[in-house]
TISE-597817 format. One record per residue (C-alpha): residue number from 0; residue in one letter; x, y, z. Coordinates in steps of 0.25 Angstrom, whole numbers, plus 5000, padded with zeros to 4 digits. Example, Ala and Ser with C-alpha at 12.3 -4.5 7.8 and 13.67 -1.06 7.14 Angstrom:
keba gupa xx yy zz
0 A 5049 4982 5031 $
1 S 5055 4996 5029 $
//
This chain:
keba gupa xx yy zz
0 M 5000 5000 5002 $
1 R 5005 5013 4997 $
2 S 4999 5026 5001 $
3 P 5002 5038 4993 $
4 L 5000 5051 5003 $
5 L 5003 5065 4999 $
6 A 5006 5076 4988 $
7 P 5013 5074 4975 $
8 G 5027 5082 4970 $
9 V 5031 5083 4984 $
10 A 5037 5074 4995 $
11 G 5029 5061 4995 $
12 F 5026 5050 5005 $
13 V 5021 5036 5005 $
14 L 5016 5027 5015 $
15 A 5018 5014 5012 $
16 R 5013 5002 5020 $
17 R 5019 4987 5017 $
18 R 5014 4977 5027 $
19 R 5019 4984 5039 $
20 T 5028 4992 5033 $
21 R 5027 5008 5033 $
22 F 5037 5018 5024 $
23 V 5035 5032 5022 $
24 A 5043 5036 5008 $
25 R 5046 5051 5007 $
26 V 5050 5058 4995 $
27 G 5056 5071 4999 $
28 P 5055 5084 4991 $
29 A 5066 5083 4987 $
30 G 5068 5069 4980 $
31 R 5075 5063 4992 $
32 R 5068 5051 4995 $
33 E 5066 5046 5009 $
34 A 5059 5035 5017 $
35 H 5053 5034 5031 $
36 R 5052 5020 5036 $
37 L 5041 5018 5046 $
38 T 5040 5005 5050 $
39 A 5049 4993 5041 $
40 P 5058 4981 5043 $
41 R 5065 4984 5029 $
42 R 5064 4994 5019 $
43 W 5068 4996 5004 $
44 H 5066 5008 4995 $
45 R 5067 5009 4980 $
46 R 5067 5023 4973 $
47 R 5061 5027 4961 $
48 R 5059 5041 4954 $
49 G 5050 5048 4962 $
50 A 5048 5037 4971 $
51 V 5051 5031 4983 $
52 V 5049 5017 4986 $
53 W 5048 5011 5002 $
54 G 5043 4998 5006 $
55 A 5045 4985 5014 $
56 A 5054 4976 5009 $
57 G 5049 4969 4997 $
58 Q 5038 4978 4996 $
59 G 5036 4993 4990 $
60 A 5029 5004 4985 $
61 A 5033 5015 4976 $
62 V 5025 5029 4972 $
63 T 5029 5042 4967 $
64 A 5027 5055 4972 $
65 P 5017 5059 4962 $
66 E 5009 5046 4964 $
67 I 5010 5050 4979 $
68 G 5004 5065 4977 $
69 A 4992 5059 4965 $
70 A 4989 5050 4975 $
71 I 4987 5058 4988 $
72 T 4981 5071 4981 $
73 G 4972 5063 4970 $
74 P 4958 5063 4972 $
75 G 4958 5048 4974 $
76 C 4968 5047 4986 $
77 Q 4966 5034 4993 $
78 H 4977 5030 5004 $
79 G 4977 5023 5016 $
80 H 4981 5034 5025 $
81 V 4974 5046 5031 $
82 L 4982 5061 5030 $
83 I 4981 5075 5031 $
84 T 4990 5084 5025 $
85 V 4994 5098 5029 $
86 T 5000 5108 5020 $
87 T 5005 5122 5021 $
88 T 5012 5132 5012 $
89 H 5017 5141 5023 $
90 R 5031 5146 5021 $
91 P 5040 5138 5025 $
92 A 5029 5127 5024 $
93 T 5038 5116 5031 $
94 D 5034 5123 5045 $
95 L 5022 5114 5043 $
96 G 5032 5104 5049 $
97 Y 5035 5113 5062 $
98 L 5019 5114 5064 $
99 L 5017 5099 5064 $
100 V 5029 5096 5070 $
101 K 5033 5086 5059 $
102 H 5045 5086 5051 $
103 P 5042 5086 5036 $
104 D 5054 5078 5032 $
105 R 5049 5066 5040 $
106 V 5038 5058 5040 $
107 Q 5033 5056 5055 $
108 S 5023 5043 5059 $
109 F 5015 5045 5073 $
110 R 5008 5035 5078 $
111 V 4992 5036 5080 $
112 P 4983 5027 5087 $
113 T 4977 5023 5073 $
114 G 4990 5022 5066 $
115 T 5001 5030 5060 $
116 A 5001 5044 5057 $
117 Y 5011 5051 5048 $
118 V 5016 5064 5047 $
119 L 5023 5068 5033 $
120 Y 5025 5080 5024 $
121 P 5023 5078 5007 $
122 E 5029 5091 5005 $
123 A 5038 5099 5013 $
124 T 5043 5113 5007 $
125 T 5044 5127 5010 $
126 E 5030 5131 5002 $
127 R 5023 5119 5006 $
128 C 5023 5107 5015 $
129 T 5013 5096 5018 $
130 A 5012 5088 5030 $
131 A 5004 5074 5031 $
132 L 4997 5067 5041 $
133 V 4995 5053 5036 $
134 L 4987 5043 5045 $
135 D 4990 5028 5042 $
136 M 4980 5021 5052 $
137 D 4979 5007 5057 $
138 P 4965 5003 5053 $
139 P 4962 4993 5065 $
140 A 4968 5004 5074 $
141 V 4957 5013 5069 $
142 G 4945 5006 5070 $
143 G 4931 5014 5067 $
144 S 4926 5026 5072 $
145 R 4923 5027 5087 $
146 G 4921 5040 5089 $
147 G 4905 5039 5088 $
148 G 4904 5046 5077 $
149 G 4895 5039 5068 $
150 T 4904 5035 5056 $
151 P 4903 5022 5046 $
152 E 4914 5017 5054 $
153 D 4905 5014 5066 $
154 F 4900 5000 5063 $
155 T 4910 4987 5066 $
156 L 4915 4986 5054 $
157 G 4919 5000 5051 $
158 Q 4930 4999 5062 $
159 Y 4938 4991 5053 $
160 V 4933 4996 5041 $
161 N 4934 5011 5040 $
162 D 4940 5024 5033 $
163 R 4947 5028 5045 $
164 P 4961 5024 5038 $
165 Y 4958 5032 5026 $
166 A 4950 5044 5029 $
167 A 4953 5056 5038 $
168 S 4946 5055 5052 $
169 S 4950 5057 5066 $
170 L 4960 5047 5066 $
171 L 4967 5058 5057 $
172 A 4964 5069 5066 $
173 S 4968 5060 5078 $
174 A 4983 5059 5071 $
175 L 4982 5072 5067 $
176 G 4981 5076 5082 $
177 T 4991 5066 5086 $
178 V 5002 5071 5075 $
179 F 5001 5085 5075 $
180 R 4997 5088 5089 $
181 S 5007 5099 5090 $
182 A 5002 5107 5077 $
183 L 4988 5105 5082 $
184 R 4991 5112 5094 $
185 G 4997 5123 5086 $
186 V 5010 5121 5092 $
187 S 5024 5122 5085 $
188 K 5037 5123 5092 $
189 D 5044 5128 5079 $
190 R 5034 5136 5073 $
191 P 5025 5142 5083 $
192 E 5021 5154 5075 $
193 L 5017 5146 5064 $
194 A 5009 5137 5071 $
195 A 5000 5149 5075 $
196 T 5001 5154 5061 $
197 P 4990 5150 5050 $
198 I 4997 5144 5039 $
199 P 4992 5140 5025 $
200 L 4987 5124 5025 $
201 E 4981 5115 5019 $
202 L 4975 5103 5025 $
203 R 4970 5090 5017 $
204 V 4964 5076 5021 $
205 P 4962 5068 5008 $
206 A 4951 5059 5015 $
207 L 4942 5065 5026 $
208 R 4929 5058 5029 $
209 C 4920 5069 5030 $
210 R 4906 5067 5035 $
211 G 4898 5079 5030 $
212 G 4906 5081 5017 $
213 A 4915 5091 5010 $
214 E 4904 5102 5016 $
215 L 4906 5098 5028 $
216 A 4922 5099 5027 $
217 G 4921 5113 5022 $
218 R 4911 5117 5034 $
219 L 4921 5112 5044 $
220 F 4934 5117 5039 $
221 A 4930 5130 5030 $
222 P 4927 5138 5044 $
223 L 4941 5136 5049 $
224 G 4947 5143 5039 $
225 W 4950 5132 5027 $
226 T 4946 5130 5014 $
227 V 4940 5116 5012 $
228 Q 4943 5107 5001 $
229 A 4934 5095 5004 $
230 V 4934 5086 4991 $
231 P 4925 5073 4993 $
232 V 4931 5062 4990 $
233 P 4924 5052 4979 $
234 L 4920 5038 4984 $
235 D 4928 5031 4972 $
236 P 4933 5043 4960 $
237 A 4931 5030 4951 $
238 F 4916 5032 4954 $
239 P 4912 5045 4956 $
240 D 4898 5043 4956 $
241 W 4898 5036 4969 $
242 G 4901 5049 4974 $
243 D 4910 5055 4986 $
244 S 4915 5048 5000 $
245 R 4913 5054 5013 $
246 Y 4929 5058 5012 $
247 V 4935 5071 5008 $
248 D 4948 5076 5003 $
249 L 4950 5089 5013 $
250 T 4958 5100 5009 $
251 L 4960 5113 5018 $
252 T 4967 5125 5016 $
253 G 4968 5138 5023 $
254 T 4978 5146 5032 $
255 L 4977 5141 5047 $
256 R 4985 5138 5059 $
257 L 4991 5123 5057 $
258 A 4984 5119 5071 $
259 D 4971 5124 5066 $
260 A 4971 5118 5054 $
261 L 4975 5103 5061 $
262 N 4964 5105 5072 $
263 H 4953 5108 5061 $
264 L 4957 5094 5055 $
265 Y 4960 5087 5069 $
266 V 4945 5091 5073 $
267 L 4938 5092 5059 $
268 M 4942 5079 5052 $
269 P 4934 5069 5064 $
270 V 4923 5079 5063 $
271 L 4923 5076 5047 $
272 D 4924 5063 5048 $
273 D 4913 5063 5060 $
274 A 4921 5052 5069 $
275 K 4932 5049 5077 $
276 H 4940 5037 5078 $
277 Y 4939 5038 5093 $
278 W 4930 5038 5105 $
279 V 4926 5054 5107 $
280 A 4928 5057 5123 $
281 P 4925 5070 5130 $
282 D 4940 5074 5128 $
283 E 4938 5077 5113 $
284 I 4931 5089 5116 $
285 D 4943 5094 5122 $
286 K 4951 5090 5109 $
287 L 4940 5097 5099 $
288 L 4941 5109 5107 $
289 R 4956 5109 5106 $
290 A 4957 5106 5091 $
291 G 4945 5116 5089 $
292 E 4952 5128 5097 $
293 G 4949 5140 5090 $
294 W 4940 5136 5078 $
295 L 4929 5126 5082 $
296 A 4921 5134 5093 $
297 R 4917 5143 5081 $
298 H 4916 5133 5068 $
299 P 4903 5133 5064 $
300 E 4902 5118 5063 $
301 R 4907 5116 5078 $
302 G 4895 5108 5081 $
303 L 4898 5098 5071 $
304 I 4912 5098 5074 $
305 T 4910 5096 5088 $
306 R 4899 5085 5088 $
307 R 4908 5077 5076 $
308 Y 4921 5077 5082 $
309 L 4916 5072 5096 $
310 A 4909 5061 5088 $
311 H 4895 5067 5090 $
312 R 4896 5065 5105 $
313 R 4884 5074 5109 $
314 A 4891 5077 5124 $
315 L 4903 5079 5120 $
316 A 4900 5089 5108 $
317 E 4891 5098 5118 $
318 T 4902 5100 5127 $
319 A 4911 5104 5115 $
320 L 4902 5113 5109 $
321 I 4898 5119 5123 $
322 R 4913 5121 5125 $
323 L 4915 5126 5111 $
324 A 4903 5136 5114 $
325 E 4911 5141 5126 $
326 L 4925 5143 5118 $
327 R 4916 5151 5108 $
328 L 4911 5159 5117 $
329 A 4922 5163 5126 $
330 D 4932 5165 5114 $
331 D 4921 5176 5106 $
332 P 4924 5189 5114 $
333 G 4913 5196 5105 $
334 D 4907 5209 5109 $
335 P 4900 5211 5123 $
336 D 4889 5218 5119 $
337 T 4885 5206 5109 $
338 I 4880 5193 5109 $
339 V 4889 5183 5099 $
340 E 4881 5171 5093 $
341 V 4887 5159 5097 $
342 A 4882 5146 5089 $
343 E 4884 5133 5098 $
344 P 4880 5121 5089 $
345 G 4881 5112 5101 $
346 T 4868 5118 5106 $
347 D 4861 5120 5093 $
348 E 4848 5113 5094 $
349 E 4852 5109 5079 $
350 A 4866 5104 5081 $
351 Q 4863 5090 5080 $
352 L 4856 5091 5066 $
353 P 4862 5087 5053 $
354 A 4867 5099 5046 $
355 T 4857 5107 5037 $
356 V 4859 5119 5027 $
357 D 4850 5129 5035 $
358 R 4854 5144 5031 $
359 K 4853 5147 5045 $
360 P 4854 5139 5057 $
361 L 4839 5135 5063 $
362 A 4844 5139 5077 $
363 A 4847 5153 5072 $
364 Q 4833 5152 5066 $
365 R 4826 5148 5078 $
366 R 4833 5159 5085 $
367 A 4828 5169 5077 $
368 A 4814 5165 5076 $
369 V 4815 5164 5092 $
370 V 4820 5179 5093 $
371 A 4809 5183 5082 $
372 A 4797 5178 5090 $
373 L 4802 5184 5103 $
374 R 4804 5197 5098 $
375 S 4790 5195 5091 $
376 S 4784 5192 5106 $
377 G 4791 5206 5111 $
378 A 4797 5200 5122 $
379 T 4808 5206 5129 $
380 R 4812 5197 5141 $
381 V 4814 5182 5135 $
382 L 4819 5169 5142 $
383 D 4827 5160 5133 $
384 L 4823 5146 5140 $
385 G 4834 5135 5137 $
386 C 4843 5146 5131 $
387 G 4855 5137 5129 $
388 D 4868 5145 5125 $
389 G 4861 5158 5123 $
390 A 4859 5157 5108 $
391 L 4845 5163 5108 $
392 L 4850 5173 5121 $
393 A 4860 5178 5110 $
394 E 4851 5182 5100 $
395 L 4841 5189 5111 $
396 I 4851 5197 5119 $
397 K 4854 5205 5105 $
398 D 4838 5210 5105 $
399 R 4837 5221 5114 $
400 R 4823 5220 5116 $
401 Y 4825 5208 5125 $
402 T 4827 5215 5138 $
403 E 4829 5201 5147 $
404 I 4833 5188 5140 $
405 V 4835 5175 5149 $
406 G 4841 5162 5144 $
407 T 4839 5150 5153 $
408 D 4845 5137 5153 $
409 V 4845 5125 5163 $
410 S 4860 5122 5156 $
411 S 4871 5133 5164 $
412 R 4881 5128 5153 $
413 A 4871 5133 5142 $
414 L 4869 5146 5150 $
415 T 4885 5148 5151 $
416 L 4886 5146 5135 $
417 A 4874 5156 5135 $
418 E 4882 5165 5143 $
419 R 4894 5165 5134 $
420 R 4886 5168 5123 $
421 L 4880 5179 5128 $
422 R 4892 5184 5134 $
423 L 4885 5190 5146 $
424 D 4898 5194 5154 $
425 R 4901 5203 5141 $
426 L 4888 5209 5139 $
427 P 4885 5224 5144 $
428 P 4875 5225 5158 $
429 R 4864 5230 5150 $
430 Q 4864 5218 5141 $
431 R 4868 5207 5151 $
432 D 4856 5210 5160 $
433 R 4847 5207 5148 $
434 I 4850 5191 5148 $
435 K 4850 5182 5158 $
436 L 4855 5168 5160 $
437 W 4846 5158 5168 $
438 Q 4848 5144 5171 $
439 S 4834 5137 5173 $
440 A 4827 5124 5169 $
441 L 4815 5126 5158 $
442 T 4806 5114 5164 $
443 Y 4806 5123 5178 $
444 R 4799 5136 5181 $
445 D 4807 5147 5183 $
446 D 4802 5160 5190 $
447 R 4814 5166 5183 $
448 L 4808 5165 5169 $
449 R 4794 5171 5172 $
450 G 4790 5184 5165 $
451 F 4796 5185 5152 $
452 D 4793 5189 5139 $
453 A 4797 5176 5131 $
454 A 4803 5163 5132 $
455 V 4811 5155 5123 $
456 L 4811 5140 5121 $
457 M 4822 5138 5110 $
458 E 4824 5122 5107 $
459 V 4822 5119 5120 $
460 V 4809 5111 5122 $
461 E 4812 5099 5114 $
462 H 4826 5096 5125 $
463 L 4815 5092 5135 $
464 D 4807 5079 5138 $
465 P 4794 5081 5135 $
466 P 4789 5078 5149 $
467 R 4797 5091 5152 $
468 L 4790 5099 5141 $
469 P 4777 5104 5153 $
470 A 4788 5106 5163 $
471 L 4794 5117 5152 $
472 E 4780 5123 5148 $
473 A 4778 5125 5163 $
474 A 4789 5133 5166 $
475 V 4789 5141 5153 $
476 F 4776 5143 5149 $
477 G 4768 5142 5162 $
478 H 4779 5147 5173 $
479 A 4788 5158 5165 $
480 Q 4777 5163 5155 $
481 P 4784 5171 5145 $
482 G 4775 5178 5135 $
483 T 4781 5171 5124 $
484 V 4789 5158 5123 $
485 V 4796 5155 5110 $
486 V 4798 5139 5108 $
487 T 4807 5133 5098 $
488 T 4808 5118 5095 $
489 P 4811 5109 5083 $
490 N 4802 5103 5074 $
491 V 4805 5089 5073 $
492 E 4798 5088 5060 $
493 Y 4810 5093 5053 $
494 N 4820 5086 5057 $
495 V 4818 5077 5045 $
496 R 4824 5090 5038 $
497 Y 4838 5086 5044 $
498 A 4845 5077 5035 $
499 G 4853 5068 5043 $
500 L 4844 5069 5056 $
501 A 4838 5055 5059 $
502 A 4823 5052 5058 $
503 G 4818 5055 5073 $
504 A 4830 5062 5078 $
505 L 4829 5074 5085 $
506 R 4837 5087 5083 $
507 H 4845 5087 5094 $
508 T 4849 5075 5103 $
509 D 4844 5083 5116 $
510 H 4829 5086 5110 $
511 R 4821 5076 5118 $
512 F 4809 5078 5108 $
513 E 4806 5088 5095 $
514 W 4791 5091 5091 $
515 S 4784 5092 5078 $
516 R 4776 5104 5073 $
517 A 4764 5098 5079 $
518 E 4770 5094 5091 $
519 F 4775 5107 5094 $
520 A 4764 5115 5091 $
521 D 4756 5106 5101 $
522 W 4765 5109 5111 $
523 A 4765 5122 5109 $
524 A 4749 5123 5108 $
525 R 4748 5117 5122 $
526 V 4758 5124 5129 $
527 G 4753 5138 5125 $
528 K 4738 5133 5127 $
529 T 4741 5127 5142 $
530 Y 4750 5140 5145 $
531 G 4743 5152 5139 $
532 Y 4751 5155 5126 $
533 T 4748 5154 5112 $
534 V 4758 5149 5103 $
535 S 4763 5150 5088 $
536 I 4774 5142 5081 $
537 S 4784 5143 5069 $
538 G 4795 5135 5063 $
539 V 4808 5142 5063 $
540 G 4819 5136 5052 $
541 D 4816 5133 5038 $
542 E 4801 5127 5036 $
543 D 4798 5115 5029 $
544 P 4786 5113 5022 $
545 E 4783 5098 5028 $
546 V 4791 5099 5042 $
547 G 4790 5113 5046 $
548 A 4803 5121 5051 $
549 P 4814 5115 5060 $
550 T 4810 5122 5073 $
551 Q 4798 5126 5079 $
552 L 4794 5139 5087 $
553 A 4783 5141 5095 $
554 V 4779 5157 5102 $
555 F 4771 5155 5113 $
556 T 4764 5168 5116 $
557 R 4757 5169 5130 $
558 T 4742 5173 5130 $
559 T 4740 5173 5146 $
560 P 4747 5182 5155 $
561 P 4757 5175 5164 $
562 T 4753 5170 5178 $
563 G 4759 5175 5190 $
564 S 4762 5163 5197 $
565 G 4771 5158 5184 $
566 D 4763 5146 5183 $
567 A 4753 5146 5171 $
568 E 4740 5139 5172 $
569 P 4737 5131 5158 $
570 A 4729 5141 5150 $
571 T 4718 5130 5148 $
572 G 4716 5128 5164 $
573 T 4717 5114 5162 $
574 G 4727 5113 5174 $
575 R 4742 5116 5177 $
576 P 4752 5110 5166 $
577 T 4763 5102 5171 $
578 A 4771 5110 5180 $
579 G 4783 5101 5181 $
580 P 4795 5105 5190 $
581 P 4794 5115 5200 $
582 T 4791 5130 5199 $
583 T 4804 5137 5200 $
584 A 4817 5132 5192 $
585 P 4828 5125 5202 $
586 P 4842 5132 5202 $
587 A 4846 5125 5189 $
588 T 4859 5119 5186 $
589 D 4864 5108 5175 $
590 A 4864 5097 5184 $
591 S 4851 5100 5192 $
592 P 4843 5088 5192 $
593 T 4830 5097 5191 $
594 V 4835 5102 5177 $
595 D 4827 5096 5166 $
596 R 4837 5088 5157 $
597 A 4832 5092 5143 $
598 T 4836 5107 5147 $
599 T 4847 5105 5152 $
600 T 4852 5099 5139 $
601 A 4845 5108 5129 $
602 P 4855 5113 5119 $
603 K 4851 5127 5113 $
604 E 4853 5133 5099 $
605 A 4864 5139 5092 $
606 P 4864 5149 5083 $
//
C-alpha cells in the first residue's frame, strides 16, 4: 500500500506500509533525497530520476513527486490517512515551524491513543511554507463512536466498519490538541510577537464528514473571518448521477492568529461531524470554553456548536450556554444608559427545533407581538411573569411609557442573567428605579403582584404539568388580577411544518404539553369566563392556511373591577375555583421543596 500525501513540485512524502514496516521518504526541495525509517529490521533503497524508493527487505514502492501532488490535490484523492495542512505566505514563511514548535527539516511522530500522528513539511521556503498533520489510525483502537451523537456508526457492526480512519473527525481534533498544544495556547518561546500577530493562513481538510453539508460549514467558519470553500465530495466520480457524499473538501483562507485558526478547527471539526469518539463528561465544558475563548460566546451559531460539541447532552449544553451568556454580558462594556439585546440560544424556545429559513426569528416576532398588545392596552405598570433571562424586559425598559416594570422568576440564576443583561448596576438611578426583579413562583399567590395594569405569560404555561394549571390561573387571574394578561404558547398543529421534528414530538424537551388552536381557545374561554375577562386570540409568525401560525397569542381584558381581597370569585357564581397552594408565596429558593418544578426549569426565549 502506498499513500501519496501532499502537493506537487515541492518536497514530497510517501508513507509506505509493508506488513509491519513503516517508512517515510522525503524528496528535498534542492533535489537531495533523504529517508526516515520509523520501524524496520532491514531496509534498502533504489533511486530513480525524480523518485525515491524505500521499503522492507524484498518489497518496495516507487512514486514520483508529480504523482504525489496529483494524487493529493486531485478531485478523487483517496488515501488511508487523515490529514490537515496549514499553509502561510508570511515572510519568512518558515517561521511557521517556530509557531508550531516542529522543525521543517524533520519528520516527527507522536503516539496518540488511536494510532500515530506525523508532522511533516511538504514545502518550506521563505515565500511559502506548508505543515501537514497526518493521523495514521489503528482501526481496532478506534472502534465506533461512543459520544452519544447519534452517528451512523452507533450500531454493533459499525464499531468495526466505519469511516473513522478515512475522514476528519474528533479523532483528528484530538490529535491536533495533542501535537500542537503550545500553538493552540498561542505560546511561542522563539517568536512570541508573531504568535500574537494575525498572519495569512490557508487550512485544508481534504475529507471532512459534514452533517449539514457545505452550507453549514460556511455558517460556522465565515463569521470567524474565514473565506470558506467547501466542495462536496461525490459518492463516485465515475457515476455523477449518484450525487454527493456526506463529505466535503474544506479549504479556509484568511488572516488570523495561528492559535485562533487551530482552535477553530479543534472545536468545529467534531461539530461538523456531529460525533465524538469518546464519552463526553462535564470536563468537556471547560475544554470547549477554553478553545472557544474570544469567539464562541458571540458566534451566531453558538447554540448549535455547543449542543453538537457536547454530544447533545442537554444538561451539559445548558450549563455551557449559561456560562457563555455570562461571559458575553461581562465582556460587553456597552453604554450605561442603554440596554443591549443579547441572544442566548440556550434559553430559546426554538433552540431544539430543526433549522429553518425564517427571515426573522420567531422569538423576535413573538416579543414584538407582546409589546404591541401591551401598548394597545394602555398599561404603564407591567409584570413579566417567568421572565427568564430578561429578553422581554430589555424591550420594555426602552419604552418610557412603562413607569414600573417587574420581572419575576423562580430561578435565581435566571434573575442573575436578567440583571446582567439589563446592566442594572450601570443604569442611572432614574432608569434603575423603573425596573425590579423578584423571585416568585407562578403557582403561589403573591401579594406583591397585585395592582398592576398588565401581566405577561410568554411561553410559560406549557412548562407546567396540566394538574398545576388551576393553581397558576388562581394566582394570576384570581389573586393578582391585572387589567390585561397576555399569554403566548406554541401551536402544536404547526409542528408538522418543522422538517426533521419527529411526529408527536414537542418543540422543547421541557414542554409538558402543547395545545392545538381549539384546545387553547377552550382554555382561554374558560379562564376568561371564570375570572371575569374577555379574550381575543391571534397568531404570531407566518400564517399557514392549513395549520395556522407557529405561536398562539391571547389577550385577556378584565371586565369586572378587581376584588379587594385579592381572591376573585368565579364570574359564573358556581363556586370558588381550585385555589391550590397557600395564599402567600413562601420565600422562594432554587432548592425550596415548595417551588413548582415546571417553573424552575422553564427556559425563556432569546432574540
